[in-house]
Legacy VTK file of the C-alpha trace (Angstrom):
# vtk DataFile Version 3.0
C-alpha trace
ASCII
DATASET POLYDATA
POINTS 512 float
38.153 3.429 9.822
35.030 5.597 9.277
35.633 5.284 5.367
36.156 1.864 5.576
33.050 1.431 7.511
31.591 3.417 4.805
32.571 1.713 1.950
30.951 -1.774 3.326
28.165 -0.034 4.127
27.616 1.272 0.763
28.787 -2.246 -0.774
25.859 -3.963 1.133
23.261 -1.420 0.435
24.332 -1.645 -3.369
23.711 -5.285 -3.070
20.431 -5.329 -1.366
19.507 -2.793 -3.731
20.193 -5.267 -6.784
18.594 -8.221 -4.795
15.254 -5.709 -4.439
15.322 -4.769 -8.327
13.245 -6.403 -10.867
15.193 -10.039 -12.006
16.224 -10.361 -15.389
14.304 -13.612 -17.442
16.929 -15.633 -17.184
17.802 -15.340 -13.293
13.976 -15.731 -12.322
13.661 -18.565 -10.300
10.338 -19.162 -12.009
8.370 -18.121 -15.017
5.515 -18.785 -17.229
5.195 -22.227 -18.946
7.873 -24.267 -16.848
7.340 -27.883 -17.571
5.353 -30.241 -15.163
4.271 -33.506 -15.707
6.273 -35.329 -12.502
3.085 -36.236 -10.655
1.023 -38.698 -12.601
-2.258 -39.818 -10.519
-2.734 -42.344 -13.098
-0.831 -45.836 -14.299
-0.602 -46.015 -18.103
-3.232 -48.959 -18.078
-5.964 -46.558 -16.046
-5.181 -44.105 -19.028
-5.980 -46.002 -21.797
-9.129 -47.762 -19.850
-10.114 -44.074 -19.623
-9.705 -43.456 -23.233
-11.740 -46.704 -24.102
-14.548 -46.245 -22.099
-14.820 -42.410 -23.086
-14.754 -43.557 -26.929
-17.511 -46.410 -26.284
-19.373 -43.516 -24.557
-19.339 -41.350 -27.673
-19.803 -44.456 -30.028
-23.037 -45.711 -27.936
-24.613 -43.062 -26.433
-23.534 -39.661 -28.220
-24.536 -36.458 -27.624
-28.153 -34.451 -27.772
-29.212 -31.316 -28.796
-26.595 -30.215 -31.183
-27.809 -26.707 -33.003
-28.647 -27.640 -36.907
-25.716 -25.797 -37.766
-24.340 -28.366 -35.336
-25.829 -30.991 -36.822
-24.644 -30.262 -40.444
-21.158 -30.048 -39.211
-20.414 -33.088 -37.566
-22.339 -35.444 -39.926
-20.260 -33.774 -42.300
-17.607 -34.621 -40.781
-18.538 -38.294 -40.193
-20.810 -38.278 -36.779
-23.690 -40.294 -37.222
-27.501 -38.606 -36.354
-29.588 -41.385 -34.919
-33.814 -41.441 -34.571
-33.178 -40.413 -31.187
-31.747 -37.194 -31.995
-28.037 -37.792 -30.669
-25.059 -37.447 -32.448
-22.934 -40.630 -32.008
-19.012 -40.321 -32.927
-17.270 -43.444 -34.494
-13.948 -44.344 -32.883
-12.031 -43.291 -35.986
-13.417 -39.938 -36.119
-12.277 -39.113 -32.905
-8.727 -40.710 -33.625
-8.635 -38.812 -36.974
-9.855 -35.406 -35.300
-7.116 -35.900 -32.552
-4.449 -36.795 -35.027
-4.826 -33.455 -36.938
-6.176 -31.154 -33.874
-3.784 -28.228 -33.644
-0.927 -29.305 -30.700
0.469 -26.470 -30.394
-0.108 -22.726 -30.270
-0.115 -19.315 -28.295
-2.441 -17.095 -26.325
-1.896 -13.744 -27.301
-1.661 -11.055 -25.054
-1.872 -7.050 -26.419
1.611 -7.013 -25.125
3.763 -9.756 -26.867
5.858 -10.321 -23.112
2.582 -11.867 -21.967
2.031 -14.336 -24.759
1.618 -18.133 -23.675
3.183 -20.631 -25.726
0.960 -24.027 -25.174
3.046 -26.734 -25.465
3.870 -30.006 -23.968
3.374 -29.550 -20.072
3.749 -26.348 -19.823
2.028 -24.729 -17.073
0.513 -21.211 -17.050
-1.780 -20.338 -13.606
-4.595 -17.670 -14.267
-8.109 -16.702 -12.641
-11.055 -17.561 -13.771
-15.136 -18.310 -12.856
-18.082 -16.226 -12.482
-18.384 -15.042 -9.003
-21.506 -13.610 -8.240
-20.290 -11.933 -4.977
-17.161 -9.599 -3.950
-15.606 -10.126 -0.612
-15.268 -7.618 1.305
-12.265 -8.524 3.593
-12.679 -5.593 6.202
-16.423 -5.954 6.751
-16.380 -9.979 6.453
-19.182 -9.256 3.890
-20.418 -10.187 0.508
-21.636 -8.269 -1.651
-23.011 -8.019 -5.402
-19.895 -7.905 -8.464
-19.822 -4.463 -10.136
-18.226 -3.709 -13.494
-15.362 -1.633 -11.453
-14.690 -4.782 -9.296
-13.847 -6.375 -12.536
-11.898 -3.704 -13.526
-10.132 -3.418 -10.789
-9.298 -7.341 -10.472
-7.524 -6.975 -14.002
-5.455 -4.168 -13.112
-4.269 -5.918 -9.998
-3.666 -9.331 -12.105
-1.610 -7.133 -14.577
1.002 -6.193 -12.036
1.269 -9.769 -10.361
4.106 -11.954 -11.897
2.499 -15.147 -11.208
-1.119 -14.671 -12.761
-0.072 -15.256 -16.732
-3.581 -14.798 -17.496
-7.036 -12.749 -16.832
-10.211 -15.229 -17.535
-13.245 -13.078 -16.344
-13.423 -14.221 -12.730
-16.711 -12.668 -11.924
-20.308 -11.591 -13.102
-21.032 -7.740 -13.641
-23.913 -7.689 -11.420
-24.577 -3.814 -11.540
-25.460 -4.068 -15.490
-28.965 -5.660 -16.495
-28.759 -5.682 -20.125
-26.926 -8.737 -20.914
-25.713 -7.335 -23.981
-23.945 -4.504 -22.271
-23.061 -6.836 -19.469
-20.902 -8.712 -22.325
-19.522 -5.395 -23.875
-18.186 -4.081 -20.820
-16.803 -7.394 -19.372
-14.243 -7.374 -22.614
-13.679 -3.740 -22.110
-13.161 -3.496 -18.369
-10.512 -6.725 -18.655
-8.968 -5.647 -21.459
-8.481 -1.767 -20.441
-7.207 -3.333 -17.060
-4.367 -5.899 -18.103
-2.174 -6.560 -21.495
-2.448 -10.359 -20.505
-4.478 -12.898 -22.710
-8.197 -12.406 -21.891
-11.039 -14.965 -21.498
-14.472 -14.135 -21.807
-17.767 -15.566 -22.781
-21.119 -14.522 -24.639
-24.577 -14.612 -23.295
-26.238 -14.848 -26.762
-24.558 -15.781 -30.412
-25.533 -12.367 -31.521
-23.420 -10.702 -29.403
-20.276 -12.002 -30.662
-20.677 -9.550 -33.601
-20.328 -6.557 -30.772
-17.662 -8.171 -28.729
-15.122 -8.895 -32.036
-15.884 -4.966 -33.301
-14.689 -3.582 -30.048
-11.764 -6.044 -30.053
-11.035 -4.577 -33.665
-11.146 -1.193 -32.432
-8.746 -1.986 -29.572
-6.613 -3.938 -31.755
-6.354 -1.128 -34.418
-8.366 -3.019 -36.678
-9.195 -6.316 -38.147
-6.626 -7.709 -39.877
-3.886 -6.949 -36.842
-6.715 -8.782 -34.468
-6.769 -11.968 -36.472
-3.007 -11.754 -36.520
-3.156 -11.655 -32.738
-6.016 -12.699 -31.347
-5.464 -11.535 -27.325
-8.993 -12.631 -26.127
-10.841 -16.257 -26.156
-14.205 -17.565 -25.759
-15.169 -19.330 -22.442
-17.783 -21.961 -23.887
-19.606 -23.840 -21.779
-20.798 -25.984 -24.995
-22.196 -28.753 -23.247
-24.552 -28.890 -20.944
-23.501 -32.120 -18.707
-24.434 -35.176 -19.168
-23.707 -35.721 -22.561
-25.822 -32.743 -23.797
-24.552 -29.708 -25.925
-25.811 -26.592 -25.113
-27.569 -25.392 -28.082
-26.848 -21.247 -27.740
-23.446 -21.805 -26.910
-22.539 -23.980 -29.800
-23.883 -20.855 -31.941
-21.566 -18.630 -30.103
-18.602 -20.844 -30.813
-19.148 -21.462 -34.297
-19.208 -17.141 -34.673
-16.098 -17.192 -32.155
-14.638 -19.672 -34.781
-15.466 -17.578 -37.548
-14.001 -14.337 -35.782
-10.575 -15.883 -35.395
-10.979 -16.292 -31.680
-9.286 -19.078 -29.448
-11.947 -21.501 -27.872
-11.777 -23.032 -24.676
-13.931 -26.020 -24.877
-15.416 -26.254 -21.108
-17.261 -29.511 -19.469
-18.207 -28.963 -15.937
-19.694 -31.701 -14.942
-20.278 -32.112 -11.449
-19.386 -35.683 -9.866
-22.291 -37.564 -8.315
-24.905 -34.631 -10.103
-24.407 -33.949 -13.305
-21.460 -36.401 -13.859
-20.743 -39.916 -12.450
-20.037 -39.601 -8.736
-16.511 -41.577 -9.154
-13.475 -39.532 -9.920
-12.524 -42.010 -12.893
-16.271 -41.607 -14.187
-16.122 -38.132 -13.897
-13.011 -37.872 -15.988
-14.212 -40.197 -18.321
-17.535 -38.074 -18.999
-15.411 -34.780 -19.314
-13.133 -36.692 -21.696
-15.986 -37.765 -23.709
-17.714 -34.401 -23.911
-14.277 -32.594 -24.676
-13.537 -35.174 -27.514
-16.906 -34.284 -28.732
-16.124 -30.716 -28.923
-12.762 -31.282 -30.234
-14.496 -32.685 -33.450
-16.921 -29.743 -33.524
-14.077 -27.626 -33.700
-12.256 -28.725 -36.350
-15.067 -29.894 -38.535
-16.076 -25.713 -38.531
-12.398 -24.935 -38.844
-9.554 -27.443 -39.196
-6.825 -26.794 -36.901
-8.268 -24.005 -35.043
-6.846 -23.086 -31.774
-8.790 -24.944 -29.042
-8.321 -25.367 -25.367
-9.542 -29.238 -23.857
-11.093 -28.034 -21.105
-12.065 -30.753 -18.524
-13.234 -29.452 -15.593
-15.063 -31.513 -14.052
-16.172 -30.450 -10.217
-16.516 -32.035 -6.924
-19.569 -32.386 -4.894
-20.080 -32.383 -1.139
-22.634 -36.149 -1.424
-23.462 -35.217 2.757
-25.314 -31.722 1.595
-25.255 -31.556 -2.135
-22.837 -28.755 -1.992
-20.277 -28.180 -4.531
-16.771 -28.281 -3.596
-14.056 -26.998 -5.264
-11.334 -27.364 -2.960
-11.355 -30.708 -1.875
-8.373 -33.404 -2.388
-11.021 -34.939 -4.697
-11.027 -31.718 -6.509
-7.007 -31.679 -7.018
-7.088 -35.319 -8.108
-9.977 -34.914 -10.738
-7.783 -31.923 -12.271
-4.528 -33.875 -12.267
-6.577 -36.573 -13.781
-7.435 -34.732 -16.480
-3.756 -33.405 -17.486
-2.750 -36.410 -18.037
-5.516 -37.039 -20.513
-4.487 -34.434 -22.380
-0.895 -35.174 -22.509
-2.127 -38.944 -23.530
-4.043 -37.071 -26.548
-1.145 -34.370 -26.978
-3.880 -31.787 -27.153
-3.584 -28.937 -24.923
-5.943 -28.698 -21.911
-7.179 -27.051 -18.835
-8.658 -27.847 -15.682
-9.494 -26.028 -12.208
-6.925 -25.167 -9.464
-7.236 -22.881 -6.838
-10.704 -22.680 -5.824
-11.362 -22.575 -2.026
-14.630 -23.090 0.026
-13.532 -20.933 2.537
-15.080 -18.012 3.109
-12.288 -15.398 3.715
-8.520 -15.493 2.926
-7.924 -17.461 6.059
-6.017 -20.716 6.982
-8.506 -22.676 5.390
-8.178 -21.154 1.875
-4.645 -21.228 2.026
-4.542 -25.452 2.181
-7.129 -25.702 -0.101
-5.983 -23.320 -2.837
-2.316 -24.289 -2.410
-3.282 -28.073 -2.835
-4.721 -28.367 -6.255
-2.493 -25.376 -7.424
0.629 -27.701 -6.610
-0.890 -30.931 -7.898
-2.432 -29.045 -11.091
0.958 -27.742 -11.778
3.075 -30.806 -10.772
0.468 -33.007 -13.805
1.852 -30.438 -16.280
-1.873 -28.810 -16.947
-1.256 -26.419 -19.579
-4.010 -23.853 -17.960
-4.712 -23.677 -14.319
-7.921 -21.897 -14.013
-9.314 -20.132 -11.233
-6.087 -20.223 -9.660
-6.823 -17.179 -7.161
-8.993 -15.352 -5.585
-12.023 -17.624 -5.658
-13.897 -18.203 -2.613
-17.393 -20.107 -1.286
-16.912 -22.780 -4.254
-16.601 -19.766 -7.063
-19.524 -17.754 -5.574
-17.321 -15.473 -4.195
-14.206 -13.533 -5.295
-11.775 -11.347 -3.138
-9.247 -8.785 -4.576
-6.609 -9.480 -1.224
-6.566 -13.284 -2.169
-5.817 -12.378 -5.846
-2.403 -10.598 -4.578
-2.175 -13.636 -1.915
-2.522 -16.243 -4.589
0.643 -14.478 -6.251
2.931 -15.656 -3.521
0.935 -18.640 -3.254
1.471 -19.727 -6.820
4.960 -18.750 -6.788
5.805 -21.301 -4.462
3.688 -23.466 -6.600
5.923 -22.960 -9.339
8.673 -23.482 -7.338
7.724 -27.173 -6.776
6.950 -27.427 -10.438
10.504 -26.559 -11.542
11.847 -29.418 -9.271
15.408 -30.190 -8.681
18.255 -29.878 -10.796
20.870 -32.362 -10.532
24.195 -31.190 -12.693
27.662 -30.589 -11.529
27.426 -27.472 -10.236
24.448 -28.269 -8.130
26.017 -31.422 -6.701
28.442 -29.109 -4.922
31.077 -31.221 -4.794
33.862 -28.471 -5.442
31.963 -25.665 -3.043
31.583 -28.753 -0.260
35.955 -29.196 -0.998
36.185 -25.328 -0.656
34.284 -24.510 2.742
35.854 -27.706 4.177
39.119 -27.962 3.401
40.668 -24.505 4.535
37.439 -22.564 4.187
35.180 -20.844 7.038
33.397 -24.279 7.841
29.996 -22.600 6.391
28.297 -21.850 3.216
27.061 -18.305 4.019
28.462 -15.675 2.026
30.011 -17.544 -0.352
30.170 -16.661 -4.056
28.037 -19.660 -4.688
25.482 -19.235 -2.408
25.506 -15.049 -3.187
25.324 -16.457 -6.996
22.586 -18.918 -6.736
20.487 -16.897 -3.957
17.989 -15.579 -6.472
18.196 -18.097 -9.110
17.192 -20.781 -7.235
14.994 -19.375 -4.369
11.121 -18.341 -4.886
10.674 -15.400 -2.416
7.404 -14.149 -1.139
6.138 -10.582 -1.843
4.140 -10.367 1.154
4.515 -13.689 3.319
6.191 -12.797 6.312
9.439 -14.906 7.506
10.345 -12.625 10.369
11.677 -14.197 13.329
9.056 -13.470 16.220
11.481 -11.040 17.768
11.792 -8.954 14.680
8.188 -9.295 14.030
7.471 -7.732 17.368
9.995 -5.306 16.753
8.298 -4.233 13.303
4.865 -3.364 15.079
3.571 -7.296 14.672
2.663 -6.399 11.000
-0.590 -8.594 9.994
-0.855 -10.379 6.618
-4.302 -8.678 5.643
-3.550 -5.544 6.420
-0.099 -5.338 4.352
-2.179 -7.174 1.824
-5.196 -4.529 1.574
-2.143 -1.794 1.578
-0.715 -3.394 -1.535
-4.198 -3.391 -3.346
-4.681 0.299 -2.518
-1.373 1.044 -3.782
-1.824 -0.877 -7.214
-5.099 0.652 -7.787
-3.806 4.279 -7.010
-1.415 4.520 -9.789
-2.498 4.837 -13.439
-3.548 1.588 -15.365
-1.095 0.402 -17.913
-3.412 -1.465 -19.927
-5.411 2.110 -20.231
-6.610 2.749 -24.217
-5.230 5.804 -25.709
-7.806 8.543 -25.706
-8.721 8.159 -29.344
-9.258 4.411 -29.149
-11.335 4.996 -25.621
-13.699 7.537 -27.316
-14.439 5.568 -30.916
-15.430 2.658 -28.447
-17.761 4.736 -25.961
-19.017 6.208 -29.326
-20.157 2.311 -30.322
-20.712 0.801 -26.963
-22.361 1.985 -23.832
-19.567 1.807 -21.090
-20.337 1.839 -17.780
-17.092 2.589 -16.472
-16.095 5.945 -16.006
-13.774 8.010 -18.535
LINES 1 513
512 0 1 2 3 4 5 6 7 8 9 10 11 12 13 14 15 16 17 18 19 20 21 22 23 24 25 26 27 28 29 30 31 32 33 34 35 36 37 38 39 40 41 42 43 44 45 46 47 48 49 50 51 52 53 54 55 56 57 58 59 60 61 62 63 64 65 66 67 68 69 70 71 72 73 74 75 76 77 78 79 80 81 82 83 84 85 86 87 88 89 90 91 92 93 94 95 96 97 98 99 100 101 102 103 104 105 106 107 108 109 110 111 112 113 114 115 116 117 118 119 120 121 122 123 124 125 126 127 128 129 130 131 132 133 134 135 136 137 138 139 140 141 142 143 144 145 146 147 148 149 150 151 152 153 154 155 156 157 158 159 160 161 162 163 164 165 166 167 168 169 170 171 172 173 174 175 176 177 178 179 180 181 182 183 184 185 186 187 188 189 190 191 192 193 194 195 196 197 198 199 200 201 202 203 204 205 206 207 208 209 210 211 212 213 214 215 216 217 218 219 220 221 222 223 224 225 226 227 228 229 230 231 232 233 234 235 236 237 238 239 240 241 242 243 244 245 246 247 248 249 250 251 252 253 254 255 256 257 258 259 260 261 262 263 264 265 266 267 268 269 270 271 272 273 274 275 276 277 278 279 280 281 282 283 284 285 286 287 288 289 290 291 292 293 294 295 296 297 298 299 300 301 302 303 304 305 306 307 308 309 310 311 312 313 314 315 316 317 318 319 320 321 322 323 324 325 326 327 328 329 330 331 332 333 334 335 336 337 338 339 340 341 342 343 344 345 346 347 348 349 350 351 352 353 354 355 356 357 358 359 360 361 362 363 364 365 366 367 368 369 370 371 372 373 374 375 376 377 378 379 380 381 382 383 384 385 386 387 388 389 390 391 392 393 394 395 396 397 398 399 400 401 402 403 404 405 406 407 408 409 410 411 412 413 414 415 416 417 418 419 420 421 422 423 424 425 426 427 428 429 430 431 432 433 434 435 436 437 438 439 440 441 442 443 444 445 446 447 448 449 450 451 452 453 454 455 456 457 458 459 460 461 462 463 464 465 466 467 468 469 470 471 472 473 474 475 476 477 478 479 480 481 482 483 484 485 486 487 488 489 490 491 492 493 494 495 496 497 498 499 500 501 502 503 504 505 506 507 508 509 510 511
């Protein structure tokens, strides 16, 4: 009898160990790049009207303040420079550019297992933003961000399955020289993660140094150009309908250096964009179409993400709100426009207005992440960790966001209907001479991991078990998980020779 119990216990333990082990890609219920597109807040007629209005805006109003180089590129492509200094874009130029634009490409990671293939309505979630404060959960305080905080955020994101890329989520406020800040931003992110990284440059002249560092990390310019693992986040416009002169020069230099570009239009509805949701989408679409012409005029077919990022505004106070239902609709509507043009696009999701990782933060982040995912947004930026409408970033919220995005991705995956999932034979087996329930059946056990997404930190204990377990607290558990991650050596760290070469060339503020 003892032997029987031992064998059963051993089998149960083996099954538990098997379930606790990392799943193979074929068994995972969710993964990067699952296809969304189920949710469409705009009718086809709505999409067509937004498109035509955006073309009207580009043809009749145009954009001001392009740098001389941009004027040359764009007029050569077919844009018309008016006496008022504004560049106007004929319909035929826009339609031709959209037809020739790169519609399918990959954003590479330093580790190929993290490559993101952008096509159709494939969805990826990641960080972004330029927070100037860190959220101190223990002290319920905000303090200025440091380069160490940025590096730690990258290290944390590197081990989270549902954070697919790391675009710089905060500014290194402890580095006062802008060139050193830009170089240390690249270093801190790339030394923390082998996932794709997004960064920006303060000045066009800084791009050369950034590329030099990336060549060192890649092992040569040829290897960098073969697999560029960092993209340029480029605020190429200053809404409404003006080019950002220096950012455009940065963009030109990045394109020349082989770096993918995120064309980012970030108007604020009611302030720098029309207050209506439809109007804000029109302006963002028009600005990004102009950006797409610009990129393809510099280098036809260069990888560019159509970054319509219109933000909401609380019209009672004038404060930005990145966490409203209106914001979720803005991003979902933009995703439909990306799919209409067949271009690869990105927008925001997951921003919270809450100051701490609390219930408000949870409902706000889940709302926009689910809607963005269901709309088929290729790149969901700012999906985890962002508080106070982008003013604060929180390591603990980044970790909690991994669980939250996991549930959002399960919604994106949807419901499969086939002979196996309809389960007629399973119902027959259970009901006709079977146990009368589905617990422990081979079908239930076989689909337990492939169909269901389980939280890493979310607590599903009964109240009794929770009490018996010492009433574990979610934030306490999350802080412990953060400390566990940061206590381990970062897998993305550079080899000593590469690190020494970088430090000889650049002033790196992180300790060796």
